[in-house]
C-alpha positions as semicolon CSV with decimal commas, in nm:
position;residue;x (nm);y (nm);z (nm)
1;M;1,464;1,149;1,357
2;M;1,369;0,994;1,691
3;A;1,662;1,173;1,859
4;L;1,549;1,500;1,702
5;I;1,197;1,451;1,837
6;G;1,337;1,374;2,183
7;A;1,564;1,680;2,183
8;F;1,277;1,899;2,068
9;G;1,058;1,763;2,347
10;V;1,316;1,834;2,615
11;A;1,369;2,187;2,484
12;L;0,993;2,238;2,475
13;A;0,961;2,116;2,835
14;L;1,230;2,351;2,965
15;T;1,092;2,643;2,768
16;Y;0,739;2,575;2,889
17;A;0,853;2,541;3,251
18;W;1,015;2,883;3,232
19;V;0,756;3,063;3,021
20;L;0,444;2,956;3,212
21;P;0,546;3,106;3,548
22;R;0,676;3,419;3,377
23;I;0,342;3,468;3,203
24;V;0,159;3,434;3,536
25;L;0,395;3,674;3,715
26;D;0,379;3,931;3,436
27;A;0,000;3,915;3,440
28;E;0,000;3,967;3,817
29;D;0,236;4,263;3,788
30;R;0,010;4,428;3,532
31;I;-0,299;4,370;3,745
32;F;-0,136;4,499;4,065
33;G;0,011;4,793;3,874
34;Q;-0,330;4,889;3,741
35;Q;-0,481;4,851;4,089
36;L;-0,207;5,071;4,235
37;E;-0,276;5,341;3,975
38;R;-0,646;5,327;4,061
39;L;-0,563;5,368;4,430
40;R;-0,335;5,664;4,354
41;T;-0,617;5,827;4,158
42;E;-0,857;5,763;4,446
43;W;-0,601;5,905;4,693
44;A;-0,556;6,217;4,483
45;R;-0,933;6,277;4,476
46;Q;-0,930;6,255;4,857
47;G;-0,665;6,528;4,870
48;Y;-0,385;6,292;4,969
49;A;-0,536;6,239;5,309
50;A;-0,387;5,979;5,541
51;G;-0,574;5,658;5,619
52;A;-0,710;5,340;5,460
53;L;-0,819;5,327;5,101
54;S;-1,092;5,120;4,933
55;A;-0,871;4,818;4,849
56;P;-0,784;4,577;5,131
57;G;-0,424;4,623;5,247
58;A;-0,396;4,975;5,101
59;R;-0,330;5,282;5,320
60;A;-0,183;5,629;5,281
61;I;0,089;5,781;5,499
62;V;0,154;6,156;5,514
63;D;0,322;6,183;5,852
64;L;0,607;5,944;5,936
65;R;0,594;6,039;6,302
66;A;0,292;5,814;6,349
67;E;0,490;5,513;6,221
68;S;0,757;5,305;6,387
69;P;1,104;5,456;6,381
70;E;1,238;5,173;6,162
71;L;0,963;5,205;5,901
72;A;0,977;5,583;5,911
73;A;1,351;5,579;5,845
74;F;1,305;5,324;5,560
75;L;1,028;5,517;5,385
76;A;1,212;5,845;5,416
77;E;1,496;5,703;5,208
78;L;1,275;5,594;4,916
79;A;1,285;5,808;4,604
80;P;0,962;5,922;4,437
81;G;0,806;5,655;4,217
82;V;0,674;5,299;4,252
83;H;0,872;5,035;4,441
84;E;0,801;4,662;4,470
85;F;0,932;4,440;4,748
86;N;0,901;4,061;4,734
87;D;1,036;3,824;5,001
88;D;1,234;4,108;5,164
89;P;1,134;4,173;5,529
90;L;1,058;4,540;5,580
91;P;1,112;4,705;5,919
92;G;0,794;4,733;6,113
93;L;0,586;4,531;5,861
94;S;0,488;4,167;5,880
95;G;0,407;4,133;5,511
96;T;0,674;4,062;5,255
97;E;0,485;4,142;4,928
98;L;0,442;4,519;4,916
99;L;0,393;4,789;4,653
100;I;0,489;5,143;4,762
101;A;0,407;5,454;4,560
102;V;0,608;5,757;4,678
103;E;0,472;6,103;4,589
104;A;0,729;6,381;4,582
105;A;0,685;6,687;4,805
106;T;0,522;6,996;4,651
107;E;0,453;7,352;4,773
108;R;0,112;7,241;4,891
109;H;0,186;6,889;5,013
110;P;0,480;6,728;5,188
111;K;0,628;6,397;5,074
112;R;0,374;6,115;5,111
113;W;0,352;5,739;5,067
114;L;0,090;5,487;4,945
115;L;0,144;5,134;5,076
116;Y;-0,039;4,844;4,904
117;D;0,007;4,511;5,080
118;V;-0,056;4,221;4,834
119;T;0,064;3,945;5,066
120;G;-0,119;3,619;4,986
121;M;-0,278;3,767;4,674
122;E;-0,013;3,645;4,429
123;A;-0,055;3,308;4,258
124;L;0,319;3,251;4,247
125;E;0,476;3,415;4,546
126;G;0,837;3,311;4,492
127;P;1,061;3,061;4,313
128;W;1,063;2,815;4,602
129;R;0,698;2,838;4,702
130;P;0,478;2,528;4,644
131;E;0,260;2,716;4,394
132;Y;0,561;2,816;4,185
133;L;0,712;2,468;4,195
134;L;0,373;2,317;4,105
135;A;0,345;2,540;3,800
136;V;0,698;2,456;3,690
137;G;0,648;2,083;3,751
138;G;0,315;2,086;3,569
139;G;0,477;2,249;3,270
140;L;0,760;1,997;3,270
141;L;0,525;1,701;3,301
142;L;0,298;1,831;3,024
143;A;0,586;1,891;2,786
144;L;0,750;1,558;2,869
145;A;0,418;1,380;2,818
146;A;0,389;1,545;2,478
147;T;0,744;1,432;2,402
148;V;0,668;1,071;2,500
149;V;0,352;1,073;2,288
150;G;0,552;1,218;1,999
151;L;0,821;0,952;2,036
152;L;0,563;0,672;2,045
153;A;0,376;0,814;1,746
154;G;0,703;0,866;1,561
155;R;0,815;0,512;1,635
156;R;0,483;0,378;1,511
157;V;0,515;0,575;1,189
158;F;0,879;0,475;1,139
159;V;0,804;0,107;1,202
160;A;0,519;0,126;0,952
161;L;0,746;0,289;0,696
162;E;1,011;0,023;0,755
163;D;0,749;-0,249;0,698
164;L;0,642;-0,074;0,380
165;E;1,003;-0,042;0,266
166;R;1,062;-0,414;0,319
167;L;0,745;-0,488;0,124
168;L;0,849;-0,271;-0,170
169;S;1,200;-0,415;-0,180
170;S;1,092;-0,779;-0,157
171;G;0,936;-1,009;-0,410
172;P;0,589;-1,162;-0,392
173;P;0,522;-1,352;-0,067
174;P;0,437;-1,723;-0,065
175;P;0,073;-1,797;-0,148
176;G;-0,162;-1,744;0,144
177;T;0,077;-1,522;0,340
178;R;0,092;-1,147;0,388
179;S;0,379;-0,922;0,483
180;A;0,392;-0,722;0,807
181;A;0,289;-0,405;0,622
182;E;-0,017;-0,576;0,469
183;R;-0,132;-0,700;0,811
184;R;-0,148;-0,348;0,952
185;E;-0,489;-0,188;0,998
186;D;-0,375;0,173;0,948
187;E;-0,317;0,387;0,641
188;V;0,015;0,216;0,570
189;G;-0,160;-0,122;0,570
190;R;-0,417;-0,001;0,319
191;I;-0,143;0,140;0,097
192;A;0,050;-0,188;0,124
193;R;-0,253;-0,397;0,029
194;V;-0,335;-0,172;-0,266
195;W;0,028;-0,186;-0,377
196;R;0,036;-0,565;-0,346
197;E;-0,280;-0,596;-0,554
198;T;-0,140;-0,359;-0,817
199;D;0,194;-0,537;-0,813
200;G;0,017;-0,870;-0,861
201;R;-0,172;-0,739;-1,162
202;L;0,147;-0,596;-1,312
203;R;0,337;-0,919;-1,253
204;A;0,053;-1,118;-1,407
205;A;0,046;-0,886;-1,709
206;L;0,424;-0,914;-1,746
207;D;0,405;-1,292;-1,715
208;R;0,135;-1,308;-1,981
209;E;0,344;-1,089;-2,210
210;Q;0,653;-1,305;-2,161
211;R;0,455;-1,622;-2,217
212;F;0,299;-1,474;-2,529
213;T;0,643;-1,393;-2,670
214;R;0,781;-1,735;-2,573
215;D;0,483;-1,937;-2,696
216;A;0,440;-1,743;-3,016
217;S;0,807;-1,770;-3,109
218;H;0,799;-2,146;-3,046
219;E;0,461;-2,254;-3,175
220;L;0,456;-2,040;-3,490
221;R;0,774;-2,198;-3,624
222;T;0,598;-2,509;-3,753
223;P;0,325;-2,340;-3,963
224;I;0,576;-2,084;-4,088
225;A;0,814;-2,361;-4,192
226;T;0,529;-2,552;-4,358
227;A;0,414;-2,248;-4,556
228;R;0,771;-2,159;-4,657
229;G;0,844;-2,517;-4,763
230;A;0,530;-2,531;-4,977
231;V;0,615;-2,199;-5,142
232;E;0,968;-2,320;-5,218
233;L;0,828;-2,638;-5,373
234;L;0,595;-2,432;-5,590
235;R;0,891;-2,232;-5,714
236;A;1,101;-2,544;-5,766
237;E;0,827;-2,723;-5,961
238;P;0,700;-2,476;-6,222
239;D;0,567;-2,761;-6,435
240;A;0,385;-2,938;-6,151
241;S;0,042;-3,081;-6,222
242;P;-0,268;-2,894;-6,109
243;E;-0,325;-3,157;-5,841
244;R;0,028;-3,106;-5,706
245;R;-0,008;-2,729;-5,706
246;E;-0,345;-2,757;-5,532
247;E;-0,188;-2,978;-5,265
248;L;0,094;-2,731;-5,202
249;L;-0,146;-2,437;-5,193
250;R;-0,363;-2,629;-4,945
251;R;-0,054;-2,670;-4,725
252;V;0,005;-2,295;-4,733
253;D;-0,359;-2,226;-4,658
254;T;-0,363;-2,476;-4,371
255;A;-0,045;-2,326;-4,224
256;L;-0,189;-1,975;-4,244
257;L;-0,512;-2,085;-4,079
258;E;-0,313;-2,255;-3,804
259;M;-0,105;-1,940;-3,754
260;G;-0,421;-1,732;-3,728
261;D;-0,572;-1,964;-3,469
262;L;-0,250;-1,970;-3,267
263;V;-0,210;-1,593;-3,271
264;G;-0,573;-1,549;-3,169
265;A;-0,532;-1,794;-2,882
266;F;-0,207;-1,631;-2,766
267;L;-0,361;-1,285;-2,776
268;W;-0,656;-1,414;-2,577
269;L;-0,425;-1,565;-2,315
270;A;-0,230;-1,237;-2,300
271;R;-0,540;-1,054;-2,179
272;A;-0,647;-1,047;-1,815
273;P;-0,899;-1,321;-1,728
274;E;-1,254;-1,219;-1,812
275;P;-1,556;-1,423;-1,701
276;E;-1,743;-1,320;-2,016
277;R;-1,456;-1,445;-2,241
278;E;-1,509;-1,162;-2,491
279;G;-1,389;-1,216;-2,844
280;L;-1,451;-1,593;-2,849
281;D;-1,724;-1,738;-3,064
282;R;-1,974;-1,975;-2,905
283;E;-2,113;-2,249;-3,124
284;E;-2,189;-2,618;-3,130
285;F;-1,946;-2,838;-3,323
286;S;-1,863;-3,206;-3,369
287;L;-1,559;-3,316;-3,175
288;T;-1,513;-3,623;-3,398
289;A;-1,529;-3,421;-3,718
290;L;-1,284;-3,167;-3,579
291;V;-1,028;-3,435;-3,486
292;E;-1,064;-3,603;-3,826
293;R;-1,009;-3,272;-4,004
294;I;-0,700;-3,187;-3,797
295;L;-0,545;-3,529;-3,858
296;A;-0,623;-3,517;-4,229
297;E;-0,460;-3,176;-4,262
298;R;-0,153;-3,234;-4,049
299;A;-0,073;-3,602;-4,082
300;T;0,011;-3,563;-4,451
301;I;0,249;-3,280;-4,360
302;L;0,397;-3,391;-4,029
303;R;0,378;-3,769;-4,057
304;P;0,256;-3,916;-4,387
305;D;0,308;-4,271;-4,253
306;A;0,096;-4,212;-3,943
307;R;-0,161;-4,474;-3,847
308;V;-0,462;-4,366;-3,646
309;H;-0,679;-4,614;-3,454
310;W;-1,025;-4,476;-3,387
311;E;-1,274;-4,552;-3,114
312;R;-1,596;-4,353;-3,132
313;R;-1,855;-4,357;-2,855
314;G;-2,132;-4,110;-2,899
315;E;-2,180;-3,817;-3,128
316;G;-1,921;-3,595;-2,957
317;R;-2,116;-3,266;-2,973
318;V;-1,947;-2,977;-2,791
319;E;-2,068;-2,620;-2,732
320;G;-1,798;-2,355;-2,717
321;S;-1,526;-2,203;-2,931
322;E;-1,432;-2,429;-3,220
323;R;-1,134;-2,206;-3,300
324;L;-0,999;-2,253;-2,948
325;A;-1,064;-2,627;-2,960
326;T;-0,880;-2,639;-3,293
327;V;-0,576;-2,476;-3,135
328;V;-0,579;-2,715;-2,838
329;L;-0,632;-3,035;-3,033
330;G;-0,411;-2,929;-3,324
331;N;-0,126;-2,862;-3,085
332;L;-0,165;-3,190;-2,897
333;L;-0,217;-3,407;-3,205
334;G;0,061;-3,233;-3,397
335;N;0,310;-3,290;-3,115
336;A;0,194;-3,651;-3,084
337;L;0,265;-3,707;-3,455
338;V;0,607;-3,543;-3,435
339;H;0,733;-3,699;-3,111
340;G;0,584;-4,049;-3,139
341;T;0,627;-4,352;-3,362
342;G;0,346;-4,237;-3,589
343;E;0,087;-4,469;-3,437
344;L;-0,197;-4,298;-3,247
345;W;-0,500;-4,426;-3,064
346;V;-0,784;-4,173;-3,055
347;S;-1,096;-4,229;-2,846
348;V;-1,393;-3,991;-2,856
349;E;-1,661;-4,042;-2,594
350;D;-1,936;-3,785;-2,566
351;T;-1,748;-3,459;-2,485
352;C;-1,410;-3,621;-2,405
353;I;-1,120;-3,715;-2,627
354;T;-0,829;-3,938;-2,526
355;V;-0,511;-3,971;-2,732
356;R;-0,249;-4,241;-2,675
357;N;0,091;-4,185;-2,827
358;N;0,357;-4,457;-2,848
359;V;0,727;-4,366;-2,817
360;K;1,022;-4,589;-2,896
361;P;1,188;-4,737;-2,582
362;S;1,517;-4,562;-2,660
363;R;1,339;-4,225;-2,646
364;A;1,095;-4,295;-2,367
365;A;1,321;-4,161;-2,090
366;R;1,370;-3,823;-2,252
367;E;1,023;-3,800;-2,405
368;A;0,828;-3,766;-2,084
369;Q;0,693;-3,449;-2,243
370;S;0,591;-3,644;-2,553
371;F;0,316;-3,401;-2,638
372;G;0,574;-3,125;-2,665
373;F;0,606;-2,778;-2,529
374;G;0,253;-2,694;-2,642
375;R;0,098;-2,895;-2,358
376;T;0,153;-2,603;-2,122
377;I;-0,022;-2,372;-2,364
378;C;-0,308;-2,615;-2,400
379;S;-0,341;-2,644;-2,021
380;D;-0,367;-2,266;-1,990
381;L;-0,622;-2,244;-2,269
382;C;-0,836;-2,519;-2,119
383;A;-0,815;-2,369;-1,771
384;R;-0,930;-2,031;-1,899
385;F;-1,227;-2,180;-2,085
386;G;-1,336;-2,425;-1,817
387;W;-1,216;-2,740;-1,995
388;R;-1,014;-3,011;-1,826
389;L;-0,684;-3,150;-1,955
390;E;-0,502;-3,447;-1,804
391;S;-0,189;-3,635;-1,911
392;W;-0,003;-3,938;-1,779
393;Q;0,255;-4,198;-1,880
394;R;0,240;-4,576;-1,881
395;E;0,568;-4,743;-1,988
396;N;0,628;-4,626;-2,347
397;D;0,278;-4,495;-2,396
398;F;0,179;-4,137;-2,324
399;F;-0,183;-4,036;-2,275
400;V;-0,363;-3,705;-2,288
401;R;-0,731;-3,654;-2,217
402;V;-0,934;-3,339;-2,277
403;E;-1,283;-3,305;-2,136
404;F;-1,480;-3,034;-2,315
405;R;-1,730;-2,955;-2,045
406;R;-2,053;-2,784;-2,129
407;D;-2,102;-2,428;-2,006
408;S;-2,337;-2,532;-1,725
409;E;-2,092;-2,797;-1,604
410;S;-1,800;-2,548;-1,617
411;A;-1,992;-2,292;-1,416
412;A;-2,090;-2,552;-1,157
413;S;-1,732;-2,676;-1,121
414;R;-1,598;-2,321;-1,076
415;S;-1,862;-2,241;-0,816
């Protein structure tokens, strides 16, 4: 493309250098031709008399005997009509630019001549005159300048397109950096920044969708298995006591409630972040009562031999979404029951809860994630709602701490 622009510029320069002088010369010829016709009309009105006419350098000749022998012989040889002489010395004349109109002889008038000397009146008097060369050079310079500007503009456009191509073909840049296309301040830069923003939103949406599929397929297995196991027991024990049937039905109901909470939380995480957190209830609930209910429901299913050591400091009142808190704490406590020795230490202090989970020494090395895969989900849920989740390990004990900040504290921390 750059070569095509260069070739077009050179062709334009040569064409312009030839056309411009030709336009000037053709215009001069038309003007001088019209002036000559006006002089011929004036001469005819005067009866073709000899002498000077109204235009400077114009005179009529009717008798060659009054002229020099060389000029007389030259004019006598000219045929009737208009003749133009440029840069050709004429005998007996000092000028070299001359228009001669020859009138044929008639019965009333002999042959006669109208000489119109235009020496010095032409803008371009010849191909090697300074004026002619200046016009040609000016045309060349103007066309070449246009070619250079076109090449520079083309290169700028092509470089911008190359930057945009590299941006489109590459992945997301490291955090805090921008590609060459995004750093531009022209139209390409604006397109690149809009594309990067759109690409980021699409990638985030795709990541949320993938995480929803992954988390749902993993976390829903336990409540589904619990509900299925309880249903199978009901079928296997048709003569079970009412208390036994009520227990199994409670397991199914608990599993279904857990599935509903998990699906709701996953769907909420799959949406783009919204400051208003639409779709989440806002209420005040007891953190201690919530933890006791979760342990009572799940310990009998996941770990009947579990031992829970309580430490209560304060009332533990939290304002927010109890459903979301149920998902977070149910996931953490459930994984602690499954992955640990069955002995938990739970401490509730104001709006914070700390859980310590003990793991057998033989499993401690591979149970660094002792709270299970759901910890990542819980971290995302807490981050989206302004809560704080921390976890750490100390020998064979694993700790997790969730701080359910109040709305005012969450807003202050985010600001």
